[in-house]
Every structure is written in structure tokens, then in C-alpha cells.
MOPAC internal coordinates of N, CA, C and O (Angstrom, degrees):
PM7 1SCF
backbone

  N    0.0000 0     0.00 0     0.00 0    0    0    0
  C    1.4549 1     0.00 0     0.00 0    1    0    0
  C    1.5225 1   111.45 1     0.00 0    2    1    0
  O    1.2310 1   120.18 1   144.76 1    3    2    1
  N    1.3350 1   117.26 1   -35.24 1    3    2    1
  C    1.4657 1   119.42 1  -179.68 1    5    3    2
  C    1.5213 1   111.01 1   -62.23 1    6    5    3
  O    1.2310 1   119.80 1   145.76 1    7    6    5
  N    1.3266 1   117.99 1   -34.24 1    7    6    5
  C    1.4609 1   121.40 1   177.66 1    9    7    6
  C    1.5158 1   111.94 1   -63.24 1   10    9    7
  O    1.2310 1   120.59 1   136.16 1   11   10    9
  N    1.2987 1   116.49 1   -43.84 1   11   10    9
  C    1.4645 1   120.54 1   178.03 1   13   11   10
  C    1.5209 1   111.36 1   -67.31 1   14   13   11
  O    1.2310 1   120.60 1   143.13 1   15   14   13
  N    1.3109 1   116.45 1   -36.87 1   15   14   13
  C    1.4671 1   120.52 1   178.97 1   17   15   14
  C    1.5296 1   109.79 1   -61.51 1   18   17   15
  O    1.2310 1   120.56 1   132.98 1   19   18   17
  N    1.3234 1   116.54 1   -47.02 1   19   18   17
  C    1.4700 1   120.51 1   178.78 1   21   19   18
  C    1.5255 1   110.53 1   -64.89 1   22   21   19
  O    1.2310 1   120.19 1   139.93 1   23   22   21
  N    1.3233 1   117.25 1   -40.07 1   23   22   21
  C    1.4611 1   120.97 1   178.76 1   25   23   22
  C    1.5258 1   111.10 1   -64.57 1   26   25   23
  O    1.2310 1   120.36 1   142.03 1   27   26   25
  N    1.3166 1   116.92 1   -37.97 1   27   26   25
  C    1.4670 1   121.44 1   177.76 1   29   27   26
  C    1.5349 1   109.79 1   -62.53 1   30   29   27
  O    1.2310 1   120.45 1   139.05 1   31   30   29
  N    1.3231 1   116.75 1   -40.95 1   31   30   29
  C    1.4782 1   120.61 1   176.91 1   33   31   30
  C    1.5276 1   110.49 1   -63.35 1   34   33   31
  O    1.2310 1   120.41 1   137.62 1   35   34   33
  N    1.3234 1   116.82 1   -42.38 1   35   34   33
  C    1.4663 1   120.40 1   177.86 1   37   35   34
  C    1.5231 1   110.28 1   -61.37 1   38   37   35
  O    1.2310 1   120.34 1   134.79 1   39   38   37
  N    1.3189 1   116.96 1   -45.21 1   39   38   37
  C    1.4683 1   120.96 1   177.83 1   41   39   38
  C    1.5215 1   110.27 1   -59.67 1   42   41   39
  O    1.2310 1   120.55 1   137.93 1   43   42   41
  N    1.3377 1   116.56 1   -42.07 1   43   42   41
  C    1.4614 1   120.34 1   179.69 1   45   43   42
  C    1.5245 1   110.67 1   -59.48 1   46   45   43
  O    1.2310 1   119.85 1   134.06 1   47   46   45
  N    1.3095 1   117.89 1   -45.94 1   47   46   45
  C    1.4609 1   119.46 1  -177.48 1   49   47   46
  C    1.5180 1   112.79 1   -72.15 1   50   49   47
  O    1.2310 1   119.68 1   148.38 1   51   50   49
  N    1.3279 1   118.21 1   -31.62 1   51   50   49
  C    1.4664 1   119.74 1   172.15 1   53   51   50
  C    1.5269 1   110.08 1   -63.28 1   54   53   51
  O    1.2310 1   120.93 1   134.04 1   55   54   53
  N    1.3238 1   115.82 1   -45.96 1   55   54   53
  C    1.4667 1   119.97 1  -179.68 1   57   55   54
  C    1.5281 1   111.97 1   -66.33 1   58   57   55
  O    1.2310 1   120.64 1   142.71 1   59   58   57
  N    1.3201 1   116.39 1   -37.29 1   59   58   57
  C    1.4578 1   121.13 1   177.47 1   61   59   58
  C    1.5280 1   110.18 1   -60.55 1   62   61   59
  O    1.2310 1   120.23 1   132.11 1   63   62   61
  N    1.3292 1   117.17 1   -47.89 1   63   62   61
  C    1.4635 1   120.99 1   178.35 1   65   63   62
  C    1.5236 1   111.30 1   -62.95 1   66   65   63
  O    1.2310 1   120.59 1   137.05 1   67   66   65
  N    1.3234 1   116.48 1   -42.95 1   67   66   65
  C    1.4575 1   121.78 1   179.32 1   69   67   66
  C    1.5284 1   110.38 1   -61.59 1   70   69   67
  O    1.2310 1   120.96 1   135.16 1   71   70   69
  N    1.3247 1   115.77 1   -44.84 1   71   70   69
  C    1.4582 1   121.82 1  -178.20 1   73   71   70
  C    1.5317 1   110.94 1   -64.41 1   74   73   71
  O    1.2310 1   119.96 1   138.05 1   75   74   73
  N    1.3199 1   117.68 1   -41.95 1   75   74   73
  C    1.4688 1   121.48 1  -178.42 1   77   75   74
  C    1.5181 1   113.34 1   -75.18 1   78   77   75
  O    1.2310 1   120.26 1   140.84 1   79   78   77
  N    1.3209 1   117.10 1   -39.16 1   79   78   77
  C    1.4646 1   119.71 1  -172.77 1   81   79   78
  C    1.5199 1   113.49 1   -92.47 1   82   81   79
  O    1.2310 1   120.40 1   154.06 1   83   82   81
  N    1.3304 1   116.85 1   -25.94 1   83   82   81
  C    1.4600 1   119.73 1  -175.22 1   85   83   82
  C    1.5211 1   113.01 1    74.94 1   86   85   83
  O    1.2310 1   120.28 1  -175.49 1   87   86   85
  N    1.3327 1   117.08 1     4.51 1   87   86   85
  C    1.4600 1   120.85 1   178.45 1   89   87   86
  C    1.5235 1   109.86 1   -76.39 1   90   89   87
  O    1.2310 1   120.43 1   -26.46 1   91   90   89
  N    1.3297 1   116.79 1   153.54 1   91   90   89
  C    1.4688 1   118.83 1   176.17 1   93   91   90
  C    1.5312 1   110.51 1   -56.76 1   94   93   91
  O    1.2310 1   120.93 1   -39.95 1   95   94   93
  N    1.2940 1   115.83 1   140.05 1   95   94   93
  C    1.4643 1   121.36 1  -177.66 1   97   95   94
  C    1.5194 1   111.65 1   -54.18 1   98   97   95
  O    1.2310 1   119.97 1   137.57 1   99   98   97
  N    1.3287 1   117.66 1   -42.43 1   99   98   97
  C    1.4607 1   121.47 1  -177.06 1  101   99   98
  C    1.5263 1   112.40 1   -62.07 1  102  101   99
  O    1.2310 1   119.58 1   156.95 1  103  102  101
  N    1.3245 1   118.41 1   -23.05 1  103  102  101
  C    1.4609 1   120.68 1  -179.24 1  105  103  102
  C    1.5222 1   112.08 1   -80.21 1  106  105  103
  O    1.2310 1   119.56 1   173.81 1  107  106  105
  N    1.3133 1   118.45 1    -6.19 1  107  106  105
  C    1.4587 1   122.17 1  -173.32 1  109  107  106
  C    1.5230 1   113.75 1   -97.20 1  110  109  107
  O    1.2310 1   120.01 1  -179.46 1  111  110  109
  N    1.3265 1   117.59 1     0.54 1  111  110  109
  C    1.4605 1   119.25 1   178.73 1  113  111  110
  C    1.5200 1   109.73 1  -139.89 1  114  113  111
  O    1.2310 1   121.87 1   -28.46 1  115  114  113
  N    1.2908 1   114.03 1   151.54 1  115  114  113
  C    1.4639 1   120.81 1   177.27 1  117  115  114
  C    1.5212 1   107.36 1  -136.76 1  118  117  115
  O    1.2310 1   121.02 1   -28.71 1  119  118  117
  N    1.3000 1   115.66 1   151.29 1  119  118  117
  C    1.4563 1   119.72 1   178.67 1  121  119  118
  C    1.5160 1   111.84 1    75.97 1  122  121  119
  O    1.2310 1   121.77 1    19.66 1  123  122  121
  N    1.3157 1   114.21 1  -160.34 1  123  122  121
  C    1.4615 1   120.24 1  -177.35 1  125  123  122
  C    1.5159 1   110.77 1   -78.56 1  126  125  123
  O    1.2310 1   121.71 1   -38.27 1  127  126  125
  N    1.2892 1   114.34 1   141.73 1  127  126  125
  C    1.4586 1   121.04 1   175.90 1  129  127  126
  C    1.5183 1   107.01 1  -138.07 1  130  129  127
  O    1.2310 1   120.80 1   -33.15 1  131  130  129
  N    1.3092 1   116.07 1   146.85 1  131  130  129
  C    1.4557 1   121.20 1  -179.81 1  133  131  130
  C    1.5304 1   110.07 1   -54.14 1  134  133  131
  O    1.2310 1   119.84 1   -50.67 1  135  134  133
  N    1.3347 1   117.92 1   129.33 1  135  134  133
  C    1.4681 1   120.51 1  -178.11 1  137  135  134
  C    1.5364 1   113.11 1   -58.16 1  138  137  135
  O    1.2310 1   120.06 1   141.40 1  139  138  137
  N    1.3334 1   117.50 1   -38.60 1  139  138  137
  C    1.4703 1   120.25 1   178.46 1  141  139  138
  C    1.5214 1   110.39 1   -64.19 1  142  141  139
  O    1.2310 1   120.02 1   137.06 1  143  142  141
  N    1.3328 1   117.57 1   -42.94 1  143  142  141
  C    1.4649 1   121.34 1   179.13 1  145  143  142
  C    1.5185 1   110.54 1   -62.59 1  146  145  143
  O    1.2310 1   120.32 1   134.00 1  147  146  145
  N    1.3073 1   117.00 1   -46.00 1  147  146  145
  C    1.4600 1   121.45 1  -178.63 1  149  147  146
  C    1.5288 1   111.46 1   -65.03 1  150  149  147
  O    1.2310 1   120.67 1   134.59 1  151  150  149
  N    1.3196 1   116.32 1   -45.41 1  151  150  149
  C    1.4671 1   120.61 1   179.04 1  153  151  150
  C    1.5283 1   110.63 1   -61.30 1  154  153  151
  O    1.2310 1   120.67 1   136.22 1  155  154  153
  N    1.3137 1   116.33 1   -43.78 1  155  154  153
  C    1.4667 1   120.47 1   179.47 1  157  155  154
  C    1.5207 1   110.75 1   -64.15 1  158  157  155
  O    1.2310 1   120.05 1   131.28 1  159  158  157
  N    1.3243 1   117.50 1   -48.72 1  159  158  157
  C    1.4636 1   121.01 1  -178.56 1  161  159  158
  C    1.5306 1   111.08 1   -61.10 1  162  161  159
  O    1.2310 1   120.11 1   135.94 1  163  162  161
  N    1.3093 1   117.39 1   -44.06 1  163  162  161
  C    1.4766 1   120.33 1   178.82 1  165  163  162
  C    1.5241 1   111.40 1   -62.53 1  166  165  163
  O    1.2310 1   120.55 1   131.83 1  167  166  165
  N    1.3205 1   116.55 1   -48.17 1  167  166  165
  C    1.4663 1   120.05 1  -178.19 1  169  167  166
  C    1.5237 1   111.25 1   -62.36 1  170  169  167
  O    1.2310 1   120.14 1   136.92 1  171  170  169
  N    1.3178 1   117.33 1   -43.08 1  171  170  169
  C    1.4610 1   120.76 1  -179.34 1  173  171  170
  C    1.5225 1   110.59 1   -66.80 1  174  173  171
  O    1.2310 1   119.82 1   136.92 1  175  174  173
  N    1.3283 1   117.95 1   -43.08 1  175  174  173
  C    1.4704 1   119.57 1   179.97 1  177  175  174
  C    1.5229 1   111.33 1   -63.93 1  178  177  175
  O    1.2310 1   120.14 1   142.73 1  179  178  177
  N    1.3252 1   117.34 1   -37.27 1  179  178  177
  C    1.4657 1   121.15 1   178.70 1  181  179  178
  C    1.5269 1   112.20 1   -68.16 1  182  181  179
  O    1.2310 1   120.53 1   150.01 1  183  182  181
  N    1.3249 1   116.59 1   -29.99 1  183  182  181
  C    1.4680 1   121.09 1  -177.20 1  185  183  182
  C    1.5269 1   113.03 1  -107.65 1  186  185  183
  O    1.2310 1   119.79 1  -164.53 1  187  186  185
  N    1.3241 1   118.00 1    15.47 1  187  186  185
  C    1.4677 1   121.83 1  -173.53 1  189  187  186
  C    1.5310 1   112.39 1   -53.83 1  190  189  187
  O    1.2310 1   119.79 1   132.41 1  191  190  189
  N    1.3131 1   118.00 1   -47.59 1  191  190  189
  C    1.4696 1   120.06 1  -178.16 1  193  191  190
  C    1.5314 1   111.11 1   -62.94 1  194  193  191
  O    1.2310 1   120.31 1   137.98 1  195  194  193
  N    1.3057 1   117.02 1   -42.02 1  195  194  193
  C    1.4686 1   121.75 1   178.45 1  197  195  194
  C    1.5326 1   110.96 1   -65.51 1  198  197  195
  O    1.2310 1   120.42 1   136.63 1  199  198  197
  N    1.3214 1   116.79 1   -43.37 1  199  198  197
  C    1.4675 1   120.88 1   178.63 1  201  199  198
  C    1.5300 1   110.53 1   -64.72 1  202  201  199
  O    1.2310 1   120.35 1   140.70 1  203  202  201
  N    1.3325 1   116.94 1   -39.30 1  203  202  201
  C    1.4650 1   120.39 1   177.48 1  205  203  202
  C    1.5275 1   111.53 1   -63.37 1  206  205  203
  O    1.2310 1   120.36 1   140.38 1  207  206  205
  N    1.3259 1   116.92 1   -39.62 1  207  206  205
  C    1.4774 1   119.36 1   176.83 1  209  207  206
  C    1.5266 1   110.24 1   -60.26 1  210  209  207
  O    1.2310 1   120.58 1   138.15 1  211  210  209
  N    1.3127 1   116.49 1   -41.85 1  211  210  209
  C    1.4728 1   120.56 1   178.51 1  213  211  210
  C    1.5232 1   110.37 1   -63.28 1  214  213  211
  O    1.2310 1   120.38 1   137.92 1  215  214  213
  N    1.3111 1   116.88 1   -42.08 1  215  214  213
  C    1.4610 1   120.68 1   178.17 1  217  215  214
  C    1.5234 1   111.31 1   -64.09 1  218  217  215
  O    1.2310 1   120.57 1   138.46 1  219  218  217
  N    1.3236 1   116.51 1   -41.54 1  219  218  217
  C    1.4631 1   120.21 1  -179.98 1  221  219  218
  C    1.5283 1   111.73 1   -59.80 1  222  221  219
  O    1.2310 1   120.40 1   149.35 1  223  222  221
  N    1.3162 1   116.85 1   -30.65 1  223  222  221
  C    1.4660 1   121.02 1   179.07 1  225  223  222
  C    1.5232 1   111.88 1   -66.08 1  226  225  223
  O    1.2310 1   119.88 1   149.83 1  227  226  225
  N    1.3191 1   117.83 1   -30.17 1  227  226  225
  C    1.4622 1   120.24 1  -174.26 1  229  227  226
  C    1.5262 1   114.30 1  -108.58 1  230  229  227
  O    1.2310 1   119.59 1   168.41 1  231  230  229
  N    1.3153 1   118.39 1   -11.59 1  231  230  229
  C    1.4524 1   120.28 1  -174.90 1  233  231  230
  C    1.5270 1   113.93 1   -80.52 1  234  233  231
  O    1.2310 1   119.68 1   168.13 1  235  234  233
  N    1.3183 1   118.21 1   -11.87 1  235  234  233
  C    1.4538 1   124.32 1   176.47 1  237  235  234
  C    1.5208 1   112.62 1    58.82 1  238  237  235
  O    1.2310 1   119.07 1    87.75 1  239  238  237
  N    1.3244 1   119.37 1   -92.25 1  239  238  237
  C    1.4566 1   121.86 1  -175.44 1  241  239  238
  C    1.5258 1   113.12 1   -81.66 1  242  241  239
  O    1.2310 1   119.91 1   176.18 1  243  242  241
  N    1.2987 1   117.78 1    -3.82 1  243  242  241
  C    1.4467 1   122.52 1  -178.47 1  245  243  242
  C    1.5183 1   109.37 1  -118.83 1  246  245  243
  O    1.2310 1   120.95 1   -16.51 1  247  246  245
  N    1.3105 1   115.80 1   163.49 1  247  246  245
  C    1.4573 1   121.44 1   168.23 1  249  247  246
  C    1.5178 1   106.68 1  -128.97 1  250  249  247
  O    1.2310 1   120.48 1   -20.95 1  251  250  249
  N    1.3062 1   116.68 1   159.05 1  251  250  249
  C    1.4598 1   120.93 1  -176.93 1  253  251  250
  C    1.5287 1   111.27 1   -57.44 1  254  253  251
  O    1.2310 1   120.17 1   143.72 1  255  254  253
  N    1.3286 1   117.28 1   -36.28 1  255  254  253
  C    1.4610 1   118.92 1  -178.29 1  257  255  254
  C    1.5277 1   113.02 1   -72.92 1  258  257  255
  O    1.2310 1   119.52 1   165.97 1  259  258  257
  N    1.3290 1   118.52 1   -14.03 1  259  258  257
  C    1.4657 1   121.54 1   176.22 1  261  259  258
  C    1.5270 1   112.34 1   -88.03 1  262  261  259
  O    1.2310 1   120.37 1   166.69 1  263  262  261
  N    1.3008 1   116.89 1   -13.31 1  263  262  261
  C    1.4628 1   120.57 1   177.74 1  265  263  262
  C    1.5193 1   110.10 1   -76.55 1  266  265  263
  O    1.2310 1   120.63 1   -22.74 1  267  266  265
  N    1.3090 1   116.40 1   157.26 1  267  266  265
  C    1.4544 1   120.19 1   171.37 1  269  267  266
  C    1.5260 1   109.34 1   -67.94 1  270  269  267
  O    1.2310 1   120.83 1   -21.57 1  271  270  269
  N    1.3165 1   116.01 1   158.43 1  271  270  269
  C    1.4645 1   120.32 1  -177.21 1  273  271  270
  C    1.5234 1   112.43 1   -60.38 1  274  273  271
  O    1.2310 1   119.74 1   144.04 1  275  274  273
  N    1.3258 1   118.10 1   -35.96 1  275  274  273
  C    1.4641 1   119.29 1   178.07 1  277  275  274
  C    1.5231 1   111.16 1   -66.62 1  278  277  275
  O    1.2310 1   120.51 1   129.60 1  279  278  277
  N    1.3328 1   116.63 1   -50.40 1  279  278  277
  C    1.4690 1   119.75 1  -179.26 1  281  279  278
  C    1.5299 1   111.19 1   -59.88 1  282  281  279
  O    1.2310 1   121.20 1   135.82 1  283  282  281
  N    1.3331 1   115.32 1   -44.18 1  283  282  281
  C    1.4701 1   119.97 1  -178.92 1  285  283  282
  C    1.5189 1   110.49 1   -59.62 1  286  285  283
  O    1.2310 1   119.92 1   135.92 1  287  286  285
  N    1.3258 1   117.75 1   -44.08 1  287  286  285
  C    1.4643 1   120.10 1  -177.44 1  289  287  286
  C    1.5175 1   112.83 1   -76.52 1  290  289  287
  O    1.2310 1   119.86 1   149.46 1  291  290  289
  N    1.3144 1   117.88 1   -30.54 1  291  290  289
  C    1.4708 1   120.01 1   171.68 1  293  291  290
  C    1.5258 1   109.06 1   -59.98 1  294  293  291
  O    1.2310 1   120.68 1   133.78 1  295  294  293
  N    1.3227 1   116.31 1   -46.22 1  295  294  293
  C    1.4670 1   120.30 1   179.72 1  297  295  294
  C    1.5233 1   111.71 1   -67.48 1  298  297  295
  O    1.2310 1   120.12 1   139.75 1  299  298  297
  N    1.3249 1   117.37 1   -40.25 1  299  298  297
  C    1.4736 1   119.72 1   178.32 1  301  299  298
  C    1.5267 1   110.62 1   -58.94 1  302  301  299
  O    1.2310 1   120.35 1   133.38 1  303  302  301
  N    1.3230 1   116.93 1   -46.62 1  303  302  301
  C    1.4674 1   120.44 1  -179.92 1  305  303  302
  C    1.5300 1   110.08 1   -60.62 1  306  305  303
  O    1.2310 1   120.25 1   134.33 1  307  306  305
  N    1.3169 1   117.13 1   -45.67 1  307  306  305
  C    1.4639 1   120.43 1  -178.24 1  309  307  306
  C    1.5262 1   111.56 1   -65.00 1  310  309  307
  O    1.2310 1   119.98 1   136.98 1  311  310  309
  N    1.3208 1   117.64 1   -43.02 1  311  310  309
  C    1.4785 1   119.88 1   178.97 1  313  311  310
  C    1.5209 1   109.73 1   -64.59 1  314  313  311
  O    1.2310 1   120.34 1   139.05 1  315  314  313
  N    1.3194 1   116.96 1   -40.95 1  315  314  313
  C    1.4601 1   120.74 1   175.88 1  317  315  314
  C    1.5302 1   110.29 1   -56.95 1  318  317  315
  O    1.2310 1   120.38 1   134.42 1  319  318  317
  N    1.3273 1   116.87 1   -45.58 1  319  318  317
  C    1.4621 1   120.28 1   179.38 1  321  319  318
  C    1.5195 1   111.52 1   -67.18 1  322  321  319
  O    1.2310 1   119.91 1   139.85 1  323  322  321
  N    1.3185 1   117.78 1   -40.15 1  323  322  321
  C    1.4625 1   120.58 1   178.78 1  325  323  322
  C    1.5235 1   111.39 1   -64.11 1  326  325  323
  O    1.2310 1   120.62 1   133.64 1  327  326  325
  N    1.3187 1   116.42 1   -46.36 1  327  326  325
  C    1.4631 1   119.96 1  -177.90 1  329  327  326
  C    1.5153 1   112.00 1   -70.82 1  330  329  327
  O    1.2310 1   120.57 1   148.30 1  331  330  329
  N    1.3350 1   116.52 1   -31.70 1  331  330  329
  C    1.4580 1   120.14 1   179.67 1  333  331  330
  C    1.5077 1   112.91 1   -83.10 1  334  333  331
  O    1.2310 1   120.82 1   170.85 1  335  334  333
  N    1.3282 1   116.04 1    -9.15 1  335  334  333
  C    1.4591 1   120.70 1  -179.86 1  337  335  334
  C    1.5257 1   111.33 1    55.33 1  338  337  335
  O    1.2310 1   121.09 1  -143.61 1  339  338  337
  N    1.3617 1   115.52 1    36.39 1  339  338  337
  C    1.4630 1   120.09 1  -176.93 1  341  339  338
  C    1.5214 1   113.01 1   -83.42 1  342  341  339
  O    1.2310 1   120.54 1   156.97 1  343  342  341
  N    1.3208 1   116.56 1   -23.03 1  343  342  341
  C    1.4554 1   122.15 1   176.97 1  345  343  342
  C    1.5199 1   107.76 1  -139.79 1  346  345  343
  O    1.2310 1   119.53 1   -22.19 1  347  346  345
  N    1.3165 1   118.49 1   157.81 1  347  346  345
  C    1.4692 1   119.60 1   175.40 1  349  347  346
  C    1.5270 1   109.51 1   -58.09 1  350  349  347
  O    1.2310 1   120.19 1   -34.00 1  351  350  349
  N    1.3281 1   117.23 1   146.00 1  351  350  349
  C    1.4576 1   120.11 1  -175.37 1  353  351  350
  C    1.5178 1   112.14 1   -59.61 1  354  353  351
  O    1.2310 1   120.33 1   147.99 1  355  354  353
  N    1.3395 1   116.98 1   -32.01 1  355  354  353
  C    1.4679 1   119.52 1   178.51 1  357  355  354
  C    1.5326 1   111.24 1   -62.52 1  358  357  355
  O    1.2310 1   120.79 1   142.37 1  359  358  357
  N    1.3290 1   116.09 1   -37.63 1  359  358  357
  C    1.4591 1   120.84 1   179.64 1  361  359  358
  C    1.5261 1   109.85 1   -69.78 1  362  361  359
  O    1.2310 1   120.07 1   134.53 1  363  362  361
  N    1.3244 1   117.47 1   -45.47 1  363  362  361
  C    1.4689 1   121.14 1   179.64 1  365  363  362
  C    1.5220 1   110.64 1   -58.14 1  366  365  363
  O    1.2310 1   120.46 1   134.12 1  367  366  365
  N    1.3214 1   116.72 1   -45.88 1  367  366  365
  C    1.4581 1   120.56 1  -178.89 1  369  367  366
  C    1.5227 1   110.40 1   -68.29 1  370  369  367
  O    1.2310 1   120.10 1   131.77 1  371  370  369
  N    1.3275 1   117.41 1   -48.23 1  371  370  369
  C    1.4633 1   120.58 1  -178.88 1  373  371  370
  C    1.5221 1   111.81 1   -59.48 1  374  373  371
  O    1.2310 1   120.10 1   135.19 1  375  374  373
  N    1.3152 1   117.41 1   -44.81 1  375  374  373
  C    1.4621 1   120.88 1  -179.60 1  377  375  374
  C    1.5309 1   110.63 1   -63.96 1  378  377  375
  O    1.2310 1   120.14 1   139.20 1  379  378  377
  N    1.3220 1   117.34 1   -40.80 1  379  378  377
  C    1.4628 1   120.78 1   179.01 1  381  379  378
  C    1.5270 1   111.02 1   -64.85 1  382  381  379
  O    1.2310 1   120.62 1   136.01 1  383  382  381
  N    1.3174 1   116.42 1   -43.99 1  383  382  381
  C    1.4722 1   120.16 1   179.04 1  385  383  382
  C    1.5194 1   110.35 1   -63.59 1  386  385  383
  O    1.2310 1   120.02 1   138.17 1  387  386  385
  N    1.3216 1   117.57 1   -41.83 1  387  386  385
  C    1.4645 1   120.89 1   178.92 1  389  387  386
  C    1.5250 1   111.46 1   -64.15 1  390  389  387
  O    1.2310 1   120.02 1   139.41 1  391  390  389
  N    1.3355 1   117.56 1   -40.59 1  391  390  389
  C    1.4672 1   120.19 1   176.04 1  393  391  390
  C    1.5261 1   110.54 1   -62.15 1  394  393  391
  O    1.2310 1   120.64 1   136.86 1  395  394  393
  N    1.3228 1   116.38 1   -43.14 1  395  394  393
  C    1.4684 1   120.03 1   179.70 1  397  395  394
  C    1.5282 1   111.01 1   -63.55 1  398  397  395
  O    1.2310 1   120.29 1   136.85 1  399  398  397
  N    1.3275 1   117.05 1   -43.15 1  399  398  397
  C    1.4652 1   120.18 1   178.22 1  401  399  398
  C    1.5256 1   110.90 1   -62.82 1  402  401  399
  O    1.2310 1   120.74 1   139.13 1  403  402  401
  N    1.3171 1   116.19 1   -40.87 1  403  402  401
  C    1.4604 1   120.35 1  -175.19 1  405  403  402
  C    1.5260 1   112.78 1   -72.44 1  406  405  403
  O    1.2310 1   120.52 1   140.68 1  407  406  405
  N    1.3389 1   116.60 1   -39.32 1  407  406  405
  C    1.4573 1   119.44 1  -171.08 1  409  407  406
  C    1.5313 1   114.55 1  -110.90 1  410  409  407
  O    1.2310 1   120.02 1   171.09 1  411  410  409
  N    1.3336 1   117.56 1    -8.91 1  411  410  409
  C    1.4613 1   119.02 1   179.54 1  413  411  410
  C    1.5253 1   108.63 1  -129.11 1  414  413  411
  O    1.2310 1   120.18 1    60.90 1  415  414  413
  N    1.3251 1   117.25 1  -119.10 1  415  414  413
  C    1.4637 1   121.52 1  -176.54 1  417  415  414
  C    1.5234 1   110.46 1  -132.96 1  418  417  415
  O    1.2310 1   121.33 1   -14.16 1  419  418  417
  N    1.3287 1   115.07 1   165.84 1  419  418  417
  C    1.4673 1   119.23 1   174.82 1  421  419  418
  C    1.5243 1   110.67 1   -62.95 1  422  421  419
  O    1.2310 1   120.40 1   144.49 1  423  422  421
  N    1.3220 1   116.84 1   -35.51 1  423  422  421
  C    1.4671 1   120.39 1   178.08 1  425  423  422
  C    1.5283 1   110.63 1   -62.98 1  426  425  423
  O    1.2310 1   120.54 1   136.91 1  427  426  425
  N    1.3208 1   116.56 1   -43.09 1  427  426  425
  C    1.4582 1   120.21 1   176.94 1  429  427  426
  C    1.5238 1   110.64 1   -63.67 1  430  429  427
  O    1.2310 1   120.09 1   141.52 1  431  430  429
  N    1.3217 1   117.44 1   -38.48 1  431  430  429
  C    1.4644 1   121.27 1   178.36 1  433  431  430
  C    1.5269 1   110.20 1   -62.02 1  434  433  431
  O    1.2310 1   120.08 1   140.44 1  435  434  433
  N    1.3328 1   117.45 1   -39.56 1  435  434  433
  C    1.4692 1   120.34 1   177.32 1  437  435  434
  C    1.5319 1   110.80 1   -65.83 1  438  437  435
  O    1.2310 1   120.25 1   139.96 1  439  438  437
  N    1.3368 1   117.13 1   -40.04 1  439  438  437
  C    1.4608 1   121.14 1   177.30 1  441  439  438
  C    1.5208 1   110.44 1   -61.69 1  442  441  439
  O    1.2310 1   120.59 1   134.35 1  443  442  441
  N    1.3344 1   116.47 1   -45.65 1  443  442  441
  C    1.4629 1   122.07 1   178.69 1  445  443  442
  C    1.5276 1   110.23 1   -60.41 1  446  445  443
  O    1.2310 1   120.25 1   131.73 1  447  446  445
  N    1.3169 1   117.12 1   -48.27 1  447  446  445
  C    1.4589 1   121.67 1   179.59 1  449  447  446
  C    1.5284 1   111.16 1   -59.58 1  450  449  447
  O    1.2310 1   120.29 1   133.98 1  451  450  449
  N    1.3211 1   117.05 1   -46.02 1  451  450  449
  C    1.4631 1   120.96 1  -178.88 1  453  451  450
  C    1.5191 1   112.48 1   -64.39 1  454  453  451
  O    1.2310 1   120.33 1   135.45 1  455  454  453
  N    1.3284 1   116.97 1   -44.55 1  455  454  453
  C    1.4640 1   120.55 1  -179.21 1  457  455  454
  C    1.5251 1   111.25 1   -64.55 1  458  457  455
  O    1.2310 1   120.54 1   135.76 1  459  458  457
  N    1.3234 1   116.57 1   -44.24 1  459  458  457
  C    1.4651 1   119.36 1  -178.82 1  461  459  458
  C    1.5177 1   111.71 1   -70.81 1  462  461  459
  O    1.2310 1   120.47 1   142.94 1  463  462  461
  N    1.3285 1   116.72 1   -37.06 1  463  462  461
  C    1.4605 1   119.62 1   175.29 1  465  463  462
  C    1.5140 1   111.60 1   -60.16 1  466  465  463
  O    1.2310 1   120.67 1   139.80 1  467  466  465
  N    1.3234 1   116.32 1   -40.20 1  467  466  465
  C    1.4652 1   120.50 1   178.75 1  469  467  466
  C    1.5282 1   111.15 1   -65.57 1  470  469  467
  O    1.2310 1   120.49 1   139.62 1  471  470  469
  N    1.3242 1   116.67 1   -40.38 1  471  470  469
  C    1.4661 1   119.54 1   177.34 1  473  471  470
  C    1.5245 1   110.64 1   -61.05 1  474  473  471
  O    1.2310 1   120.27 1   135.63 1  475  474  473
  N    1.3260 1   117.09 1   -44.37 1  475  474  473
  C    1.4619 1   121.15 1   179.76 1  477  475  474
  C    1.5275 1   109.87 1   -63.09 1  478  477  475
  O    1.2310 1   120.24 1   135.13 1  479  478  477
  N    1.3371 1   117.16 1   -44.87 1  479  478  477
  C    1.4703 1   120.22 1   179.93 1  481  479  478
  C    1.5121 1   112.70 1   -62.76 1  482  481  479
  O    1.2310 1   120.62 1   148.05 1  483  482  481
  N    1.3370 1   116.43 1   -31.95 1  483  482  481
  C    1.4676 1   120.97 1  -179.40 1  485  483  482
  C    1.5258 1   112.07 1   -84.27 1  486  485  483
  O    1.2310 1   120.05 1   179.63 1  487  486  485
  N    1.2999 1   117.51 1    -0.37 1  487  486  485
  C    1.4642 1   119.38 1   174.96 1  489  487  486
  C    1.5052 1   114.99 1   111.92 1  490  489  487
  O    1.2310 1   119.73 1  -169.26 1  491  490  489
  N    1.3266 1   118.13 1    10.74 1  491  490  489
  C    1.4700 1   120.46 1   172.41 1  493  491  490
  C    1.5001 1   114.69 1    83.49 1  494  493  491
  O    1.2310 1   119.66 1   115.48 1  495  494  493
  N    1.2995 1   118.25 1   -64.52 1  495  494  493
  C    1.4572 1   119.82 1  -176.87 1  497  495  494
  C    1.5039 1   109.49 1  -135.13 1  498  497  495
  O    1.2310 1   122.18 1   -11.51 1  499  498  497
  N    1.3221 1   113.44 1   168.49 1  499  498  497
  C    1.4683 1   118.65 1  -179.35 1  501  499  498
  C    1.5040 1   110.68 1   -80.41 1  502  501  499
  O    1.2310 1   120.10 1   180.00 1  503  502  501

């Protein structure tokens, strides 16, 4: 699990750089990168608009474009994992909340937890 946790952080920072710079994702890394991190970052970047639409449905007073780049990408990764059923929903939510606590604020962590909980309650994916 620790390997996936570190890979998830790597994916988050690749996506954060991609989101802020607008540069192609492939230009943001050199050398070897964890396959899980790379696969996650590529899949999320390819589906960013779709994932943002899903987030907009549950964020109520917020939209994905109003979130900070870290929060937005933490949520994108978690929604991708929830919809792909790649990890148990408890793991996806817990990992997202922990990333938010570590790299943003407790308030952002509560927003992440609430949004992902709502997605799970509504059935996970469309």
C-alpha cells in the first residue's frame, strides 16, 4: 500500500504541474516514473473535463474550476479511482483526504471528504 500511496502523490504533482502550466503531461517528467503514477496521471489528464463535470454535480456552491489546482487534482484522482473501481471506495476517499490534509488545509480535506462521500452515496459513477 505504501508504494501506491507514494505513486498517488507523484501522480498528483504531475497533474498539478500539468494543470498550472498547460504543458503536455509527457513534458513534465524525465527518466523512470512509477507505472501506477504515470498511468493514473495520464488517465486523469485525458478525462479531466469529464471528471470536472462529475465534480461540478456534487460540489453545489463550488465548481471544479474554482478549486485550487491541488484540491481539483486530488478530487480528480479520487473520482477516477471511484469510477474505475480500482480500489475500495474507503481507500480512495481516505487517500484523497490524507493528500488534502498534507498538501492543503483541513477545510479542503472536509470538502474532499464531503464531495467523495456524496459521489459514493449517489452510486459512484454515472
